[in-house]
C-alpha positions in Angstrom: 76.9 -6.9 -88.5 77.0 -3.9 -86.2 75.6 -4.3 -82.7 74.0 -1.2 -81.3 72.8 -0.7 -77.7 69.5 1.2 -77.7 68.8 2.8 -74.3 65.2 1.6 -74.1 63.0 -1.2 -72.8 60.1 -0.2 -75.0 59.6 -3.2 -77.3 57.6 -1.2 -79.8 60.3 1.4 -80.2 63.0 -1.2 -80.5 61.0 -3.1 -83.2 60.4 0.1 -85.2 64.0 1.1 -85.1 65.3 -2.4 -86.0 62.9 -2.5 -88.9 64.3 0.7 -90.3 68.0 -0.3 -89.6 67.7 -3.4 -91.6 69.7 -6.7 -91.6 73.1 -5.0 -91.2 72.4 -4.0 -87.6 71.5 -5.9 -84.4 69.8 -4.0 -81.5 70.5 -4.7 -77.8 68.0 -3.1 -75.4 68.6 -2.1 -71.8 67.4 -5.5 -70.6 69.9 -7.2 -72.9 72.8 -5.4 -71.1 71.5 -6.0 -67.6 70.1 -2.5 -67.1 66.8 -3.2 -65.3 66.3 0.1 -63.5 64.1 2.9 -64.9 66.1 5.9 -66.2 64.0 8.9 -65.2 63.4 11.5 -67.9 63.9 14.7 -65.9 64.9 17.2 -68.6 62.6 19.8 -70.1 63.4 19.0 -73.7 63.4 15.9 -76.0 67.1 16.6 -76.7 67.9 16.7 -72.9 66.1 13.5 -72.2 67.7 11.6 -75.1 71.2 12.7 -73.9 70.4 11.9 -70.3 69.5 8.3 -71.1 72.5 7.7 -73.4 74.9 9.3 -70.9 73.5 7.1 -68.1 74.2 3.9 -70.1 77.7 5.0 -71.0 78.6 6.1 -67.5 77.0 3.1 -65.6 77.6 0.3 -68.1 80.4 1.5 -70.3 78.6 0.9 -73.7 78.6 3.3 -76.6 74.9 3.6 -77.3 72.0 5.6 -78.6 68.8 6.8 -77.0 65.7 8.4 -78.4 63.0 10.6 -77.0 59.9 11.6 -79.0 57.0 13.8 -78.5 53.7 14.9 -80.1 53.6 18.7 -80.5 50.1 20.1 -81.1 50.0 23.7 -82.5 46.7 24.8 -80.8 48.0 23.6 -77.4 51.2 25.6 -77.6 53.3 22.5 -78.5 51.8 20.3 -75.8 52.1 17.5 -74.8 55.7 17.7 -76.1 58.2 16.4 -73.6 55.3 15.1 -71.5 53.8 13.1 -74.3 54.0 9.7 -72.5 52.6 11.1 -69.2 50.1 13.6 -70.6 47.2 12.2 -68.6 49.2 11.0 -65.6 52.1 8.9 -64.4 50.4 5.6 -65.5 51.4 6.4 -69.1 48.1 4.9 -70.4 47.8 5.5 -74.1 44.0 5.7 -74.2 43.9 8.1 -71.3 46.4 10.3 -73.1 44.5 10.3 -76.3 41.2 10.9 -74.6 42.6 14.0 -72.8 44.1 15.3 -76.0 40.9 14.9 -77.9 39.0 16.7 -75.1 41.5 19.6 -75.1 41.0 20.0 -78.8 37.2 20.0 -78.8 36.9 23.8 -79.2 39.9 24.2 -81.5 39.7 24.7 -85.2 43.4 24.2 -85.8 44.3 20.5 -85.3 47.7 20.6 -86.9 50.4 18.7 -85.1 53.8 17.0 -85.6 55.6 14.1 -84.1 59.3 14.9 -83.4 62.0 12.4 -82.5 65.5 13.1 -81.3 68.2 10.5 -81.2 71.3 11.0 -79.1 74.3 8.9 -80.0 77.4 8.4 -77.9 80.2 6.9 -79.9 84.0 7.2 -79.6 83.7 9.9 -77.0 81.4 12.1 -79.2 77.8 13.1 -78.6 75.6 13.5 -81.7 72.0 14.6 -82.0 69.8 13.6 -84.9 66.2 14.7 -85.5 63.2 13.4 -87.4 59.9 15.2 -87.9 56.5 14.0 -89.3 53.9 16.7 -89.8 50.1 16.0 -89.8 47.0 16.6 -87.8 44.9 15.1 -85.0 41.8 13.1 -86.0 38.4 13.7 -84.5 38.3 10.2 -83.0 40.5 7.1 -82.6 40.9 5.0 -85.7 42.8 1.8 -86.3 44.4 -0.7 -84.0 48.0 -1.0 -85.1 51.0 0.9 -83.7 51.1 2.3 -80.2 50.9 5.6 -78.3 49.0 8.3 -80.2 49.0 6.4 -83.5 45.2 6.0 -83.6 44.6 9.8 -83.6 47.6 11.1 -85.7 47.0 11.5 -89.5 50.3 12.3 -91.3 50.2 14.9 -94.1 49.4 13.4 -97.5 47.3 10.6 -96.0 43.7 10.2 -94.9 44.3 7.4 -92.4 46.0 7.4 -89.0 49.3 5.8 -88.2 47.3 3.0 -86.6 45.5 2.3 -89.8 48.4 2.7 -92.2 50.6 0.1 -90.5 54.3 -0.6 -90.1 55.2 -0.6 -93.8 54.1 3.0 -94.3 55.2 4.1 -90.8 58.7 2.8 -91.3 59.1 5.1 -94.2 57.4 8.4 -93.1 57.4 8.5 -89.3 59.5 10.8 -87.2 61.3 7.9 -85.7 62.1 6.3 -89.1 63.5 9.6 -90.4 65.7 10.1 -87.4 66.8 6.4 -87.6 67.8 6.7 -91.3 70.0 9.7 -90.3 71.5 7.4 -87.6 72.3 4.8 -90.2 73.9 7.3 -92.6 75.9 8.7 -89.7 77.1 5.2 -88.6 78.0 4.3 -92.2 80.0 7.6 -92.5 77.7 8.9 -95.3 77.2 12.1 -93.3 80.2 14.3 -92.3 80.6 14.2 -88.6 80.7 18.0 -88.3 77.5 18.5 -90.4 74.7 16.2 -89.3 71.2 16.9 -90.7 68.8 17.6 -87.9 71.5 17.6 -85.3 75.2 18.1 -84.7 78.3 16.7 -83.0 78.7 18.0 -79.5 
C-alpha cells in the first residue's frame, strides 16, 4: 500500500480522493502529519495555489506530497469565481452564501455554461508535476440536492439533468474534475504515464 500525504484538512476532498484512489493507497492529511496551521492561498491561479501548498509541506515537514486546488469557472462571468471559488461571497467560505451570490449574478445571463477545474500538484523525488481535471456543465436555476459540498447543489454536469448534489458520490467519483485529476495522479504514480508527458500537466 502506498501512503500519500495530501496537503489538505478538507475532509470532503480527502474522502473524494481516497474513494477514487482505491484500496492500494492510504491518504494522510495535514492533521495526520502535525500541520495544524492554515496554508494561505495567495497565488492568482489554481496551479500556483496547488504548488504553493505542496511546496510548503515539503519545505516545512519534509514529506513528498500532493496538493489540489479547484475552481468553478462560469463563462458569463468571465471565468469567475475561479481561484476565488471558496471565498466568492467573503472570507467565511460559506457555501450557501457563495451559491446565492453566484445565482444572483447570473439572473440576467442567458449563458449559464460553466466548468469545474481541478489542478493537482505532486512533489515526488525532487520533481514537481501538475495534473489537471475538467468537468463541463452549467449552473442550475436553483439549488437542488443535499449531497456533496461547495457548489454541488447548483452544478449540472454535461450529459445529466441533475446536480452533483443529486447524483451522489458514485457518479461524481467517475465524472468530476477532481476524480479525473486523481485518476491521472494514480496513473502517474503507477508509472503508466511517461514522466515527461503528463496529460493535463507536465513535469517541472
